[in-house]
N, CA, C and O atoms as CSV, one atom per row, in Angstrom:
chain,resi,resn,atom,element,x,y,z
A,1,MET,N,N,-0.347,-8.451,-6.575
A,1,MET,CA,C,-1.537,-7.095,-7.060
A,1,MET,C,C,-1.663,-6.852,-8.017
A,1,MET,O,O,-0.659,-6.619,-8.689
A,2,VAL,N,N,-2.933,-6.775,-8.592
A,2,VAL,CA,C,-2.937,-6.443,-10.063
A,2,VAL,C,C,-3.792,-5.256,-9.221
A,2,VAL,O,O,-4.617,-5.456,-8.330
A,3,GLU,N,N,-3.368,-4.018,-9.743
A,3,GLU,CA,C,-3.799,-2.365,-9.784
A,3,GLU,C,C,-4.666,-2.023,-10.876
A,3,GLU,O,O,-4.322,-0.911,-11.277
A,4,SER,N,N,-5.863,-2.575,-11.699
A,4,SER,CA,C,-6.668,-2.005,-12.299
A,4,SER,C,C,-6.788,-0.492,-12.094
A,4,SER,O,O,-7.716,-0.486,-11.286
A,5,ASP,N,N,-6.662,0.020,-12.170
A,5,ASP,CA,C,-7.486,1.356,-11.522
A,5,ASP,C,C,-6.088,2.396,-11.892
A,5,ASP,O,O,-5.035,1.982,-11.406
A,6,ILE,N,N,-6.016,3.455,-12.553
A,6,ILE,CA,C,-4.740,3.980,-13.556
A,6,ILE,C,C,-5.016,5.082,-12.137
A,6,ILE,O,O,-3.951,5.341,-11.577
A,7,THR,N,N,-5.641,5.422,-11.807
A,7,THR,CA,C,-5.345,6.668,-10.950
A,7,THR,C,C,-5.136,6.350,-9.079
A,7,THR,O,O,-4.808,7.026,-8.103
A,8,LEU,N,N,-5.565,4.865,-9.356
A,8,LEU,CA,C,-5.273,4.111,-8.086
A,8,LEU,C,C,-3.566,3.359,-7.977
A,8,LEU,O,O,-3.078,2.987,-6.910
A,9,GLY,N,N,-2.968,3.278,-9.128
A,9,GLY,CA,C,-1.899,2.450,-10.080
A,9,GLY,C,C,-0.661,3.358,-9.811
A,9,GLY,O,O,0.436,2.861,-9.557
A,10,HIS,N,N,-0.920,5.059,-9.889
A,10,HIS,CA,C,-0.311,5.745,-10.095
A,10,HIS,C,C,-0.828,7.218,-9.573
A,10,HIS,O,O,-0.986,8.307,-10.124
A,11,PHE,N,N,-1.086,6.513,-7.708
A,11,PHE,CA,C,-1.020,7.022,-6.534
A,11,PHE,C,C,0.151,7.439,-5.864
A,11,PHE,O,O,1.077,6.730,-5.470
A,12,ASN,N,N,0.005,8.755,-5.769
A,12,ASN,CA,C,1.109,9.867,-5.426
A,12,ASN,C,C,0.786,11.078,-4.603
A,12,ASN,O,O,1.487,12.081,-4.736
A,13,GLY,N,N,-0.339,11.065,-3.665
A,13,GLY,CA,C,-0.654,12.004,-3.661
A,13,GLY,C,C,-1.178,12.125,-2.294
A,13,GLY,O,O,-1.077,11.133,-1.571
A,14,SER,N,N,-2.000,13.737,-1.596
A,14,SER,CA,C,-2.590,13.143,-0.517
A,14,SER,C,C,-4.246,12.998,-0.330
A,14,SER,O,O,-4.817,13.576,0.595
A,15,GLY,N,N,-5.086,12.023,-1.470
A,15,GLY,CA,C,-5.854,11.273,-0.883
A,15,GLY,C,C,-6.574,11.280,-2.042
A,15,GLY,O,O,-5.990,11.773,-3.007
A,16,ILE,N,N,-7.798,10.825,-2.234
A,16,ILE,CA,C,-7.982,10.785,-3.734
A,16,ILE,C,C,-9.338,11.572,-4.395
A,16,ILE,O,O,-10.121,11.142,-5.243
A,17,HIS,N,N,-9.334,12.068,-4.130
A,17,HIS,CA,C,-9.120,13.589,-4.439
A,17,HIS,C,C,-8.522,14.376,-5.358
A,17,HIS,O,O,-9.004,14.873,-6.375
A,18,ALA,N,N,-6.484,14.510,-4.532
A,18,ALA,CA,C,-5.648,14.634,-5.043
A,18,ALA,C,C,-4.637,14.037,-5.306
A,18,ALA,O,O,-3.556,14.573,-5.060
A,19,PRO,N,N,-4.713,12.394,-6.045
A,19,PRO,CA,C,-4.114,11.859,-6.305
A,19,PRO,C,C,-2.445,11.874,-7.224
A,19,PRO,O,O,-1.810,10.853,-7.487
A,20,ARG,N,N,-2.032,13.246,-7.568
A,20,ARG,CA,C,-1.486,13.648,-7.942
A,20,ARG,C,C,-0.719,14.563,-7.359
A,20,ARG,O,O,0.257,14.909,-8.024
A,21,ASP,N,N,-0.919,15.264,-5.898
A,21,ASP,CA,C,-0.130,16.442,-5.542
A,21,ASP,C,C,0.889,15.863,-4.478
A,21,ASP,O,O,1.211,16.445,-3.441
A,22,HIS,N,N,1.352,14.609,-4.901
A,22,HIS,CA,C,2.450,15.093,-4.084
A,22,HIS,C,C,2.302,15.474,-2.393
A,22,HIS,O,O,3.105,16.074,-1.678
A,23,GLY,N,N,1.182,14.985,-2.109
A,23,GLY,CA,C,0.869,15.988,-0.696
A,23,GLY,C,C,1.474,14.870,0.860
A,23,GLY,O,O,1.696,13.676,0.658
A,24,LYS,N,N,1.573,15.191,1.612
A,24,LYS,CA,C,1.842,14.026,2.902
A,24,LYS,C,C,0.979,13.188,2.716
A,24,LYS,O,O,0.012,13.578,2.061
A,25,ASN,N,N,0.973,11.978,3.122
A,25,ASN,CA,C,-0.214,10.851,2.887
A,25,ASN,C,C,-0.496,9.570,4.592
A,25,ASN,O,O,-1.493,9.100,5.139
A,26,VAL,N,N,1.667,9.447,4.948
A,26,VAL,CA,C,2.284,8.759,5.750
A,26,VAL,C,C,2.486,9.456,7.114
A,26,VAL,O,O,2.791,10.649,7.104
A,27,LEU,N,N,2.368,8.930,8.057
A,27,LEU,CA,C,2.858,9.381,9.440
A,27,LEU,C,C,3.204,8.126,9.763
A,27,LEU,O,O,2.752,6.990,9.625
A,28,LEU,N,N,4.766,9.016,10.553
A,28,LEU,CA,C,5.863,7.681,11.218
A,28,LEU,C,C,6.303,8.478,11.882
A,28,LEU,O,O,6.453,9.672,11.621
A,29,ASN,N,N,6.561,7.918,12.817
A,29,ASN,CA,C,6.871,8.538,14.023
A,29,ASN,C,C,7.075,9.857,14.385
A,29,ASN,O,O,8.185,10.304,14.675
A,30,ALA,N,N,5.612,10.775,14.379
A,30,ALA,CA,C,5.430,12.090,14.091
A,30,ALA,C,C,6.225,12.930,13.251
A,30,ALA,O,O,6.685,14.052,13.464
A,31,VAL,N,N,6.294,12.230,12.324
A,31,VAL,CA,C,6.741,12.207,10.815
A,31,VAL,C,C,5.830,12.481,10.004
A,31,VAL,O,O,4.854,11.744,9.863
A,32,TYR,N,N,5.987,13.491,9.397
A,32,TYR,CA,C,5.198,12.706,7.562
A,32,TYR,C,C,5.531,12.998,6.503
A,32,TYR,O,O,6.026,14.039,6.069
A,33,TYR,N,N,5.168,11.725,5.862
A,33,TYR,CA,C,6.300,11.288,4.758
A,33,TYR,C,C,4.558,11.366,2.736
A,33,TYR,O,O,3.331,11.269,2.775
A,34,SER,N,N,5.468,11.554,1.585
A,34,SER,CA,C,4.788,11.471,0.988
A,34,SER,C,C,4.966,9.985,0.293
A,34,SER,O,O,5.757,9.996,-0.650
A,35,MET,N,N,4.570,9.140,0.494
A,35,MET,CA,C,4.787,8.468,-0.124
A,35,MET,C,C,4.071,7.964,-1.486
A,35,MET,O,O,3.116,8.739,-1.472
A,36,GLY,N,N,3.820,6.859,-3.140
A,36,GLY,CA,C,3.581,6.482,-3.944
A,36,GLY,C,C,2.912,5.286,-3.508
A,36,GLY,O,O,3.125,5.004,-2.329
A,37,GLY,N,N,2.143,4.493,-4.159
A,37,GLY,CA,C,1.441,3.579,-4.871
A,37,GLY,C,C,0.326,3.366,-2.979
A,37,GLY,O,O,-0.329,4.094,-2.233
A,38,CYS,N,N,0.772,1.858,-3.055
A,38,CYS,CA,C,-0.462,1.579,-2.739
A,38,CYS,C,C,-0.195,2.077,-1.230
A,38,CYS,O,O,-1.088,2.815,-0.815
A,39,GLN,N,N,0.913,1.808,-0.276
A,39,GLN,CA,C,1.170,3.062,0.901
A,39,GLN,C,C,0.367,3.804,0.810
A,39,GLN,O,O,-0.794,3.797,1.219
A,40,GLY,N,N,1.367,5.059,-0.167
A,40,GLY,CA,C,0.791,6.702,-0.313
A,40,GLY,C,C,-1.374,5.932,-0.178
A,40,GLY,O,O,-2.214,5.903,0.722
A,41,CYS,N,N,-1.357,5.754,-0.756
A,41,CYS,CA,C,-3.312,5.748,-0.644
A,41,CYS,C,C,-3.721,4.859,0.536
A,41,CYS,O,O,-4.886,4.966,0.918
A,42,HIS,N,N,-3.104,4.200,1.013
A,42,HIS,CA,C,-3.484,3.754,2.397
A,42,HIS,C,C,-3.317,4.394,3.536
A,42,HIS,O,O,-3.953,4.272,4.582
A,43,GLY,N,N,-1.862,5.521,3.119
A,43,GLY,CA,C,-1.310,6.435,4.169
A,43,GLY,C,C,-2.442,7.485,4.188
A,43,GLY,O,O,-2.492,8.054,5.279
A,44,ALA,N,N,-3.531,7.985,3.136
A,44,ALA,CA,C,-3.778,9.010,3.193
A,44,ALA,C,C,-5.565,8.641,3.731
A,44,ALA,O,O,-6.360,9.497,4.120
A,45,THR,N,N,-5.776,7.492,3.634
A,45,THR,CA,C,-6.821,7.327,4.864
A,45,THR,C,C,-6.614,6.803,5.406
A,45,THR,O,O,-7.397,5.934,5.791
A,46,GLN,N,N,-4.822,6.990,6.066
A,46,GLN,CA,C,-4.803,6.954,7.080
A,46,GLN,C,C,-5.022,7.964,7.698
A,46,GLN,O,O,-5.687,7.770,8.715
A,47,LEU,N,N,-4.649,9.289,7.450
A,47,LEU,CA,C,-4.545,10.800,7.794
A,47,LEU,C,C,-6.051,11.298,7.380
A,47,LEU,O,O,-6.319,11.782,8.480
A,48,THR,N,N,-6.530,11.395,7.065
A,48,THR,CA,C,-7.686,11.682,6.497
A,48,THR,C,C,-9.159,10.751,7.081
A,48,THR,O,O,-10.202,11.374,6.882
A,49,GLN,N,N,-9.308,9.584,7.653
A,49,GLN,CA,C,-9.841,9.161,7.827
A,49,GLN,C,C,-9.695,8.553,9.855
A,49,GLN,O,O,-10.424,8.086,10.730
A,50,GLY,N,N,-8.605,8.881,9.708
A,50,GLY,CA,C,-8.170,8.099,11.342
A,50,GLY,C,C,-8.634,6.246,10.506
A,50,GLY,O,O,-9.629,5.683,10.964
A,51,THR,N,N,-8.185,5.853,9.871
A,51,THR,CA,C,-8.266,4.464,9.881
A,51,THR,C,C,-7.066,3.627,9.776
A,51,THR,O,O,-7.167,2.648,9.037
A,52,ASP,N,N,-5.674,3.875,10.524
A,52,ASP,CA,C,-4.891,3.533,10.385
A,52,ASP,C,C,-4.769,2.320,9.212
A,52,ASP,O,O,-4.694,1.151,9.592
A,53,PHE,N,N,-4.749,2.715,7.466
A,53,PHE,CA,C,-4.493,2.275,6.950
A,53,PHE,C,C,-5.024,1.243,6.178
A,53,PHE,O,O,-4.469,0.562,5.316
A,54,SER,N,N,-6.793,1.196,6.822
A,54,SER,CA,C,-7.519,-0.130,6.282
A,54,SER,C,C,-9.078,0.892,5.545
A,54,SER,O,O,-9.696,1.667,6.276
A,55,PHE,N,N,-9.289,0.774,4.735
A,55,PHE,CA,C,-11.263,1.610,3.658
A,55,PHE,C,C,-11.680,0.514,4.574
A,55,PHE,O,O,-12.821,0.937,4.757
A,56,LEU,N,N,-11.631,-0.516,5.253
A,56,LEU,CA,C,-12.388,-1.360,5.717
A,56,LEU,C,C,-13.183,-0.367,7.251
A,56,LEU,O,O,-14.388,-0.574,7.388
A,57,LEU,N,N,-12.675,0.389,8.047
A,57,LEU,CA,C,-12.866,1.057,8.679
A,57,LEU,C,C,-13.629,2.530,8.484
A,57,LEU,O,O,-14.322,3.036,9.367
A,58,ASP,N,N,-13.329,3.264,6.884
A,58,ASP,CA,C,-13.568,4.243,7.212
A,58,ASP,C,C,-15.667,4.216,6.512
A,58,ASP,O,O,-16.309,3.165,6.503
A,59,ALA,N,N,-16.095,5.185,6.178
A,59,ALA,CA,C,-17.338,4.937,6.455
A,59,ALA,C,C,-17.933,5.980,5.026
A,59,ALA,O,O,-18.948,6.355,4.438
A,60,VAL,N,N,-16.503,6.069,5.043
A,60,VAL,CA,C,-17.506,7.155,3.721
A,60,VAL,C,C,-17.684,5.847,2.419
A,60,VAL,O,O,-16.926,4.878,2.367
A,61,GLY,N,N,-18.797,6.078,1.473
A,61,GLY,CA,C,-20.278,5.357,0.377
A,61,GLY,C,C,-19.891,3.948,1.520
A,61,GLY,O,O,-18.965,3.170,1.289
A,62,LYS,N,N,-20.510,3.876,2.351
A,62,LYS,CA,C,-20.134,2.289,3.142
A,62,LYS,C,C,-21.719,2.172,3.833
A,62,LYS,O,O,-21.870,2.873,4.834
A,63,PRO,N,N,-22.639,1.541,3.495
A,63,PRO,CA,C,-22.147,-0.081,3.106
A,63,PRO,C,C,-22.389,-0.404,1.801
A,63,PRO,O,O,-23.214,0.202,1.117
A,64,VAL,N,N,-21.676,-1.388,1.378
A,64,VAL,CA,C,-21.056,-1.261,0.144
A,64,VAL,C,C,-22.199,-2.441,-0.313
A,64,VAL,O,O,-21.789,-3.599,-0.236
A,65,TYR,N,N,-23.786,-2.216,-0.845
A,65,TYR,CA,C,-24.427,-3.250,-1.173
A,65,TYR,C,C,-23.968,-4.657,-2.744
A,65,TYR,O,O,-24.710,-5.640,-2.754
A,66,GLU,N,N,-23.216,-4.624,-3.488
A,66,GLU,CA,C,-23.074,-4.918,-4.430
A,66,GLU,C,C,-21.278,-4.630,-4.591
A,66,GLU,O,O,-20.590,-3.644,-4.326
A,67,PRO,N,N,-20.863,-6.308,-5.276
A,67,PRO,CA,C,-19.306,-5.468,-6.226
A,67,PRO,C,C,-19.140,-4.552,-7.148
A,67,PRO,O,O,-20.203,-4.233,-7.679
A,68,GLU,N,N,-17.649,-3.676,-7.780
A,68,GLU,CA,C,-17.385,-2.978,-8.399
A,68,GLU,C,C,-18.106,-3.680,-9.836
A,68,GLU,O,O,-18.888,-3.125,-10.608
A,69,ASN,N,N,-17.808,-4.448,-9.875
A,69,ASN,CA,C,-17.877,-5.095,-10.955
A,69,ASN,C,C,-19.363,-5.447,-11.386
A,69,ASN,O,O,-19.334,-5.968,-12.501
A,70,ALA,N,N,-20.537,-5.351,-10.929
A,70,ALA,CA,C,-21.412,-5.898,-10.407
A,70,ALA,C,C,-22.305,-4.675,-11.351
A,70,ALA,O,O,-23.184,-5.096,-12.102
A,71,ASN,N,N,-22.087,-3.431,-11.291
A,71,ASN,CA,C,-23.185,-2.393,-11.773
A,71,ASN,C,C,-23.344,-2.036,-13.456
A,71,ASN,O,O,-22.877,-1.236,-14.267
A,72,ASN,N,N,-24.495,-3.384,-13.413
A,72,ASN,CA,C,-24.591,-3.513,-14.409
A,72,ASN,C,C,-24.280,-3.057,-16.048
A,72,ASN,O,O,-24.827,-2.415,-16.945
A,73,GLY,N,N,-22.707,-4.037,-15.741
A,73,GLY,CA,C,-21.569,-3.707,-16.980
A,73,GLY,C,C,-20.887,-2.261,-17.101
A,73,GLY,O,O,-19.986,-1.877,-17.847
A,74,VAL,N,N,-21.733,-1.487,-15.967
A,74,VAL,CA,C,-19.919,-0.152,-17.059
A,74,VAL,C,C,-19.158,-0.750,-15.625
A,74,VAL,O,O,-19.877,-0.374,-14.700
A,75,ASN,N,N,-18.393,-1.262,-15.267
A,75,ASN,CA,C,-17.234,-1.410,-15.124
A,75,ASN,C,C,-16.482,-2.868,-16.034
A,75,ASN,O,O,-15.451,-3.464,-15.722
A,76,VAL,N,N,-17.063,-3.043,-16.777
A,76,VAL,CA,C,-16.808,-4.423,-17.439
A,76,VAL,C,C,-15.354,-4.041,-18.290
A,76,VAL,O,O,-14.806,-4.967,-18.889
A,77,THR,N,N,-14.876,-2.976,-18.324
A,77,THR,CA,C,-13.949,-2.523,-18.259
A,77,THR,C,C,-12.534,-2.770,-17.651
A,77,THR,O,O,-11.486,-2.665,-18.289
A,78,LYS,N,N,-12.662,-3.184,-16.055
A,78,LYS,CA,C,-12.231,-3.487,-15.549
A,78,LYS,C,C,-11.738,-5.179,-14.978
A,78,LYS,O,O,-10.802,-5.741,-14.409
A,79,LEU,N,N,-12.680,-5.386,-15.399
A,79,LEU,CA,C,-13.213,-7.185,-15.139
A,79,LEU,C,C,-12.661,-7.419,-16.872
A,79,LEU,O,O,-12.737,-8.535,-17.388
A,80,ARG,N,N,-12.346,-6.718,-17.314
A,80,ARG,CA,C,-12.194,-7.699,-18.612
A,80,ARG,C,C,-9.936,-7.854,-18.472
A,80,ARG,O,O,-9.042,-8.633,-18.804
A,81,ARG,N,N,-10.134,-6.346,-17.678
A,81,ARG,CA,C,-8.125,-6.123,-17.667
A,81,ARG,C,C,-8.075,-7.234,-16.931
A,81,ARG,O,O,-7.485,-8.280,-17.199
A,82,TYR,N,N,-8.931,-6.881,-15.675
A,82,TYR,CA,C,-8.541,-8.354,-14.171
A,82,TYR,C,C,-8.394,-10.572,-14.918
A,82,TYR,O,O,-7.535,-11.415,-14.662
A,83,ILE,N,N,-9.605,-10.661,-15.766
A,83,ILE,CA,C,-9.611,-11.799,-16.659
A,83,ILE,C,C,-7.637,-12.021,-17.369
A,83,ILE,O,O,-6.708,-12.792,-17.130
A,84,SER,N,N,-7.861,-10.878,-18.250
A,84,SER,CA,C,-6.860,-10.693,-19.194
A,84,SER,C,C,-5.321,-10.673,-18.478
A,84,SER,O,O,-4.385,-11.154,-19.117
A,85,THR,N,N,-5.145,-10.234,-17.446
A,85,THR,CA,C,-3.994,-10.120,-16.417
A,85,THR,C,C,-3.578,-11.653,-16.236
A,85,THR,O,O,-2.465,-12.104,-16.506
A,86,PHE,N,N,-4.998,-12.599,-15.578
A,86,PHE,CA,C,-4.987,-13.725,-15.092
A,86,PHE,C,C,-4.747,-14.922,-15.902
A,86,PHE,O,O,-4.344,-16.043,-15.593
A,87,ARG,N,N,-5.166,-14.295,-17.239
A,87,ARG,CA,C,-4.593,-15.703,-18.150
A,87,ARG,C,C,-3.317,-15.339,-18.387
A,87,ARG,O,O,-2.463,-16.216,-18.250
A,88,THR,N,N,-2.868,-13.887,-18.818
A,88,THR,CA,C,-1.881,-14.373,-19.491
A,88,THR,C,C,-0.617,-14.875,-17.932
A,88,THR,O,O,0.144,-15.838,-18.024
A,89,ALA,N,N,-0.701,-13.886,-16.550
A,89,ALA,CA,C,0.052,-15.170,-16.387
A,89,ALA,C,C,-0.144,-16.719,-15.633
A,89,ALA,O,O,0.621,-17.122,-14.757
A,90,ASN,N,N,-1.208,-17.422,-16.103
A,90,ASN,CA,C,-1.189,-18.865,-16.312
A,90,ASN,C,C,-0.644,-18.828,-16.794
A,90,ASN,O,O,0.513,-19.043,-16.432
A,91,ARG,N,N,-1.007,-18.470,-18.282
A,91,ARG,CA,C,-0.043,-18.594,-19.409
A,91,ARG,C,C,1.637,-18.789,-19.468
A,91,ARG,O,O,2.325,-19.727,-19.871
A,92,ARG,N,N,1.963,-17.547,-18.913
A,92,ARG,CA,C,3.616,-17.860,-18.254
A,92,ARG,C,C,4.231,-18.600,-17.266
A,92,ARG,O,O,5.413,-18.925,-17.143
A,93,ILE,N,N,2.899,-18.905,-16.317
A,93,ILE,CA,C,3.470,-19.933,-15.272
A,93,ILE,C,C,3.535,-21.144,-15.831
A,93,ILE,O,O,4.364,-21.985,-15.481
A,94,ALA,N,N,2.570,-21.348,-16.843
A,94,ALA,CA,C,2.337,-22.634,-17.671
A,94,ALA,C,C,3.843,-22.442,-18.989
A,94,ALA,O,O,3.968,-23.194,-19.955
A,95,ARG,N,N,4.140,-22.081,-18.888
A,95,ARG,CA,C,5.674,-22.206,-19.650
A,95,ARG,C,C,6.305,-22.667,-19.346
A,95,ARG,O,O,6.714,-23.697,-19.881
A,96,ILE,N,N,6.946,-21.952,-17.854
A,96,ILE,CA,C,7.873,-21.998,-16.834
A,96,ILE,C,C,7.963,-23.274,-16.340
A,96,ILE,O,O,9.032,-23.884,-16.364
A,97,LYS,N,N,6.500,-23.952,-15.693
A,97,LYS,CA,C,6.569,-25.449,-15.792
A,97,LYS,C,C,6.897,-26.304,-16.638
A,97,LYS,O,O,7.548,-27.318,-16.388
A,98,LEU,N,N,6.398,-25.909,-17.909
A,98,LEU,CA,C,7.633,-27.057,-19.156
A,98,LEU,C,C,8.604,-27.197,-18.821
A,98,LEU,O,O,9.106,-28.130,-18.196
A,99,ALA,N,N,9.354,-25.511,-19.504
A,99,ALA,CA,C,10.930,-25.817,-18.926
A,99,ALA,C,C,11.042,-26.345,-18.186
A,99,ALA,O,O,11.383,-27.513,-18.369
A,100,ALA,N,N,10.843,-25.870,-16.890
A,100,ALA,CA,C,11.977,-27.055,-15.341
A,100,ALA,C,C,11.578,-28.172,-15.526
A,100,ALA,O,O,12.158,-29.061,-14.904
A,101,ALA,N,N,10.348,-28.586,-16.523
A,101,ALA,CA,C,10.401,-30.237,-15.922
A,101,ALA,C,C,11.380,-30.264,-17.493
A,101,ALA,O,O,11.725,-31.361,-17.932
A,102,LYS,N,N,11.633,-29.407,-17.992
A,102,LYS,CA,C,12.074,-29.895,-19.411
A,102,LYS,C,C,14.012,-30.599,-19.542
A,102,LYS,O,O,14.647,-31.439,-20.180
A,103,SER,N,N,14.271,-29.373,-18.271
A,103,SER,CA,C,15.388,-28.993,-17.857
A,103,SER,C,C,15.580,-30.368,-16.819
A,103,SER,O,O,16.637,-30.930,-16.532
A,104,LYS,N,N,14.338,-30.668,-16.412
A,104,LYS,CA,C,14.636,-31.644,-15.159
A,104,LYS,C,C,14.957,-33.298,-15.852
A,104,LYS,O,O,15.395,-34.254,-15.212
A,105,ALA,N,N,14.660,-33.284,-17.064
A,105,ALA,CA,C,14.338,-34.459,-17.787
A,105,ALA,C,C,15.867,-34.875,-18.465
A,105,ALA,O,O,16.367,-35.991,-18.603
A,106,LYS,N,N,16.389,-33.549,-18.823
A,106,LYS,CA,C,17.565,-33.874,-19.721
A,106,LYS,C,C,18.837,-34.281,-18.632
A,106,LYS,O,O,19.944,-34.598,-19.066
């Protein structure tokens, strides 16, 4: 998974409005934890929205009428990062496959 949003990529907080406060964001077996990254962010929605780790079930900013990258070029930078990341990954995969084929041929 590639997270192109720097705030979410470095998330370690109690909510999207406090992404770096190291606050409690996950509840497991009646114990609160402060988790980072994906688990912390999704845990924050569990605690604040009662959605069991899912943003699909919350009501904040819903309904969504268009994809994030369709906002008339506002998020073009994010889209370019995705494209660049996938191109880089595809080049690496091609090199690995070529190396494996050469190794097998020996």
